[in-house]
C-alpha atoms as a printed R data frame, in Angstrom:
    type eleno elety resid chain resno       x       y       z
1   ATOM     1    CA   UNK     A     1  90.911 152.719 174.607
2   ATOM     2    CA   UNK     A     2  92.793 156.468 175.228
3   ATOM     3    CA   UNK     A     3  95.401 158.022 173.900
4   ATOM     4    CA   UNK     A     4  98.931 157.100 175.003
5   ATOM     5    CA   UNK     A     5 101.083 159.154 173.835
6   ATOM     6    CA   UNK     A     6 104.291 158.939 175.817
7   ATOM     7    CA   UNK     A     7 105.821 156.827 178.470
8   ATOM     8    CA   UNK     A     8 103.071 157.980 181.447
9   ATOM     9    CA   UNK     A     9 100.389 157.713 179.439
10  ATOM    10    CA   UNK     A    10  98.455 160.651 178.741
11  ATOM    11    CA   UNK     A    11  98.710 163.259 181.780
12  ATOM    12    CA   UNK     A    12 102.620 161.393 182.615
13  ATOM    13    CA   UNK     A    13 100.769 159.679 185.852
14  ATOM    14    CA   UNK     A    14 100.442 156.012 184.290
15  ATOM    15    CA   UNK     A    15  96.930 155.746 185.186
16  ATOM    16    CA   UNK     A    16  94.221 156.048 182.595
17  ATOM    17    CA   UNK     A    17  90.401 156.108 183.737
18  ATOM    18    CA   UNK     A    18  89.172 153.727 181.312
19  ATOM    19    CA   UNK     A    19  88.594 149.836 182.895
20  ATOM    20    CA   UNK     A    20  91.878 147.700 181.677
21  ATOM    21    CA   UNK     A    21  92.089 143.847 182.278
22  ATOM    22    CA   UNK     A    22  93.499 142.868 185.776
23  ATOM    23    CA   UNK     A    23  94.357 139.730 184.464
24  ATOM    24    CA   UNK     A    24  95.650 138.227 181.319
25  ATOM    25    CA   UNK     A    25  96.903 134.976 180.056
26  ATOM    26    CA   UNK     A    26  98.462 134.442 177.016
27  ATOM    27    CA   UNK     A    27  98.563 130.473 177.287
28  ATOM    28    CA   UNK     A    28  95.012 130.868 178.070
29  ATOM    29    CA   UNK     A    29  94.044 133.650 175.496
30  ATOM    30    CA   UNK     A    30  92.613 135.757 177.940
31  ATOM    31    CA   UNK     A    31  92.376 139.618 177.480
32  ATOM    32    CA   UNK     A    32  94.850 139.679 174.949
33  ATOM    33    CA   UNK     A    33  93.772 141.110 171.196
34  ATOM    34    CA   UNK     A    34  96.451 139.823 169.187
35  ATOM    35    CA   UNK     A    35  99.672 138.160 169.497
36  ATOM    36    CA   UNK     A    36 102.566 139.788 167.127
37  ATOM    37    CA   UNK     A    37 106.559 138.275 166.279
38  ATOM    38    CA   UNK     A    38 108.756 140.996 166.685
39  ATOM    39    CA   UNK     A    39 112.430 140.716 165.489
40  ATOM    40    CA   UNK     A    40 115.430 140.389 168.383
41  ATOM    41    CA   UNK     A    41 115.190 140.953 171.772
42  ATOM    42    CA   UNK     A    42 114.270 144.024 173.754
43  ATOM    43    CA   UNK     A    43 111.227 146.391 173.298
44  ATOM    44    CA   UNK     A    44 110.497 149.625 173.961
45  ATOM    45    CA   UNK     A    45 107.510 151.016 175.912
46  ATOM    46    CA   UNK     A    46 104.662 151.414 173.527
47  ATOM    47    CA   UNK     A    47 102.885 154.880 172.604
48  ATOM    48    CA   UNK     A    48  99.800 155.073 171.183
49  ATOM    49    CA   UNK     A    49  97.393 157.339 168.996
50  ATOM    50    CA   UNK     A    50  94.832 156.506 166.930
51  ATOM    51    CA   UNK     A    51  94.519 153.486 165.420
52  ATOM    52    CA   UNK     A    52  98.806 153.212 165.591
53  ATOM    53    CA   UNK     A    53 100.621 151.753 168.085
54  ATOM    54    CA   UNK     A    54 104.974 152.455 168.052
55  ATOM    55    CA   UNK     A    55 107.377 151.095 169.616
56  ATOM    56    CA   UNK     A    56 111.263 149.999 169.307
57  ATOM    57    CA   UNK     A    57 113.139 146.555 168.907
58  ATOM    58    CA   UNK     A    58 116.920 145.801 169.211
59  ATOM    59    CA   UNK     A    59 118.602 145.375 165.373
60  ATOM    60    CA   UNK     A    60 117.847 141.371 164.460
61  ATOM    61    CA   UNK     A    61 121.579 139.738 165.766
62  ATOM    62    CA   UNK     A    62 123.404 138.495 162.667
63  ATOM    63    CA   UNK     A    63 123.499 135.354 164.216
64  ATOM    64    CA   UNK     A    64 123.307 133.033 167.144
65  ATOM    65    CA   UNK     A    65 126.885 133.348 167.852
66  ATOM    66    CA   UNK     A    66 127.320 137.178 167.427
67  ATOM    67    CA   UNK     A    67 128.615 139.101 169.995
68  ATOM    68    CA   UNK     A    68 125.422 140.462 172.085
69  ATOM    69    CA   UNK     A    69 126.675 144.499 171.815
70  ATOM    70    CA   UNK     A    70 125.043 146.858 169.895
71  ATOM    71    CA   UNK     A    71 122.809 149.778 169.793
72  ATOM    72    CA   UNK     A    72 120.675 150.107 166.379
73  ATOM    73    CA   UNK     A    73 116.948 150.288 167.052
74  ATOM    74    CA   UNK     A    74 114.340 149.757 165.080
75  ATOM    75    CA   UNK     A    75 110.957 152.298 165.289
76  ATOM    76    CA   UNK     A    76 108.124 150.543 164.348
77  ATOM    77    CA   UNK     A    77 104.406 151.315 163.396
78  ATOM    78    CA   UNK     A    78 101.452 148.554 164.022
79  ATOM    79    CA   UNK     A    79  97.845 148.537 163.502
80  ATOM    80    CA   UNK     A    80  96.398 149.008 167.060
81  ATOM    81    CA   UNK     A    81  93.616 146.440 166.557
82  ATOM    82    CA   UNK     A    82  95.505 143.561 164.627
83  ATOM    83    CA   UNK     A    83  98.979 144.367 165.575
84  ATOM    84    CA   UNK     A    84 100.430 143.794 161.748
85  ATOM    85    CA   UNK     A    85 103.756 146.406 161.369
86  ATOM    86    CA   UNK     A    86 103.009 148.719 159.227
87  ATOM    87    CA   UNK     A    87 106.387 150.469 158.705
88  ATOM    88    CA   UNK     A    88 109.700 150.180 159.902
89  ATOM    89    CA   UNK     A    89 112.657 152.816 160.469
90  ATOM    90    CA   UNK     A    90 115.825 152.085 161.168
91  ATOM    91    CA   UNK     A    91 117.585 154.327 163.868
92  ATOM    92    CA   UNK     A    92 121.325 153.859 164.183
93  ATOM    93    CA   UNK     A    93 123.293 153.790 167.196
94  ATOM    94    CA   UNK     A    94 125.627 156.360 168.539
95  ATOM    95    CA   UNK     A    95 127.875 154.187 171.162
96  ATOM    96    CA   UNK     A    96 126.960 150.349 171.600
97  ATOM    97    CA   UNK     A    97 126.204 148.653 174.397
98  ATOM    98    CA   UNK     A    98 125.314 145.189 175.330
99  ATOM    99    CA   UNK     A    99 121.704 143.459 174.734
100 ATOM   100    CA   UNK     A   100 118.841 143.504 177.266
101 ATOM   101    CA   UNK     A   101 121.295 144.205 180.133
102 ATOM   102    CA   UNK     A   102 119.972 144.793 183.465
103 ATOM   103    CA   UNK     A   103 116.161 145.028 181.999
104 ATOM   104    CA   UNK     A   104 116.682 147.092 179.292
105 ATOM   105    CA   UNK     A   105 118.936 148.168 176.260
106 ATOM   106    CA   UNK     A   106 119.182 150.719 173.684
107 ATOM   107    CA   UNK     A   107 115.074 150.293 172.562
108 ATOM   108    CA   UNK     A   108 114.091 151.327 175.873
109 ATOM   109    CA   UNK     A   109 112.991 154.636 175.461
110 ATOM   110    CA   UNK     A   110 109.052 154.836 174.490
111 ATOM   111    CA   UNK     A   111 108.334 156.930 171.187
112 ATOM   112    CA   UNK     A   112 106.451 160.288 171.945
113 ATOM   113    CA   UNK     A   113 103.791 160.908 169.235
114 ATOM   114    CA   UNK     A   114 100.871 163.656 169.143
115 ATOM   115    CA   UNK     A   115  99.420 162.002 166.707
116 ATOM   116    CA   UNK     A   116 100.770 163.323 163.120
117 ATOM   117    CA   UNK     A   117 104.260 163.009 164.286
118 ATOM   118    CA   UNK     A   118 106.507 160.277 166.143
119 ATOM   119    CA   UNK     A   119 109.873 160.700 167.382
120 ATOM   120    CA   UNK     A   120 111.861 157.454 168.390
121 ATOM   121    CA   UNK     A   121 115.105 157.371 170.199
122 ATOM   122    CA   UNK     A   122 117.507 154.904 171.450
123 ATOM   123    CA   UNK     A   123 119.369 155.511 174.659
124 ATOM   124    CA   UNK     A   124 122.453 156.307 172.614
125 ATOM   125    CA   UNK     A   125 120.569 159.478 172.031
126 ATOM   126    CA   UNK     A   126 120.393 159.461 168.192
127 ATOM   127    CA   UNK     A   127 116.584 160.570 167.595
128 ATOM   128    CA   UNK     A   128 114.629 160.276 164.221
129 ATOM   129    CA   UNK     A   129 111.056 161.630 163.282
130 ATOM   130    CA   UNK     A   130 108.341 160.010 161.250
131 ATOM   131    CA   UNK     A   131 105.008 160.971 159.964
132 ATOM   132    CA   UNK     A   132 101.960 158.667 160.950
133 ATOM   133    CA   UNK     A   133 102.714 157.502 157.544
134 ATOM   134    CA   UNK     A   134 106.502 156.948 157.616
135 ATOM   135    CA   UNK     A   135 107.947 160.422 156.214
136 ATOM   136    CA   UNK     A   136 110.896 160.536 158.320
137 ATOM   137    CA   UNK     A   137 113.882 162.682 159.426
138 ATOM   138    CA   UNK     A   138 116.862 161.959 161.151
139 ATOM   139    CA   UNK     A   139 118.853 164.970 162.756
140 ATOM   140    CA   UNK     A   140 122.516 165.195 162.481
141 ATOM   141    CA   UNK     A   141 122.593 166.683 166.611
142 ATOM   142    CA   UNK     A   142 126.353 168.021 166.215
143 ATOM   143    CA   UNK     A   143 125.473 170.571 163.658
144 ATOM   144    CA   UNK     A   144 124.041 173.599 163.215
145 ATOM   145    CA   UNK     A   145 121.316 172.031 160.979
146 ATOM   146    CA   UNK     A   146 118.536 172.442 163.958
147 ATOM   147    CA   UNK     A   147 116.573 174.925 161.952
148 ATOM   148    CA   UNK     A   148 116.589 172.783 158.905
149 ATOM   149    CA   UNK     A   149 115.622 170.097 161.027
150 ATOM   150    CA   UNK     A   150 112.342 171.847 162.283
151 ATOM   151    CA   UNK     A   151 111.219 173.047 158.741
152 ATOM   152    CA   UNK     A   152 111.706 169.370 157.833
153 ATOM   153    CA   UNK     A   153 108.405 168.557 160.242
């Protein structure tokens, strides 16, 4: 499978030159490589590089009666062959929004990767940069420490 390092694919056109299945079914197990249970609701698009998949999900609700508002998301790295979650990182929100509102929520932005680093964000604007092995840095975007952030990655 080719690299898909950003939401629009390798060149931002949402296309691939590889042959892709036109039909699939979870119920019939047709063209399904793996199934992985994910926490809570929401899921970003998936970025793929090498043997890793990167995506985000919403922070789990405390209980079924919890208010369905939030903004905290969790970034995940998974094995591209098995779906096993290899590591996760919390991405706190600056502002809350409803879970799964209008086909979207705070987990919607697709991560971006160059194979060495992966950048996760949530819709309230918080960014976390991780290496493919989970060393993560979260810049304070409201301060003058941008140079320190750039040196850290």
